[in-house]
C-alpha positions, 0 to 999 in steps of 0.5 A: 641191635644193628641193622644194615640196609643195602642200596644198588644204584646200577649205572647211576653216576652223580658228581660227588662235588655238585651232586649233578646226575651224569647217568645219561650224559655224554659230558667228557672229562673229570677227575678223581680227587681222593675217593671222590668223582669230580665231574668236568664242570667242577674240575676247575674248582677242584684244581684250584682248591687243591693247589691253594691247599697244597693237596694236588697229590690227592688228584689221583686219576683223570679221565682219558682224552675224550672219555665220558665222565660216566664211563670214567666213574664206572670203569675207573673208579668203580672198576666196572661194578654197579654203584652200591651203598650200605647204611648201618644203624643201631 
């Protein structure tokens, strides 16, 4: 039997690279690498790895000048939707 559980994280924002919580942070910057959110602190590392691996084309979006990372994730990557996750098990 297949079982699916849904989790709603609301406006919680966590960097997909370092797992740091940015929910209440006013830190500015960040980018989207493929389908992941990269916080301002991880941007230099991600840019360097992308360059080394010739994957700079996977940097799809960057936070606007002065845009908070949390706003970038909520407004741009989630398109204003709350964070959700579903887990399906057999």
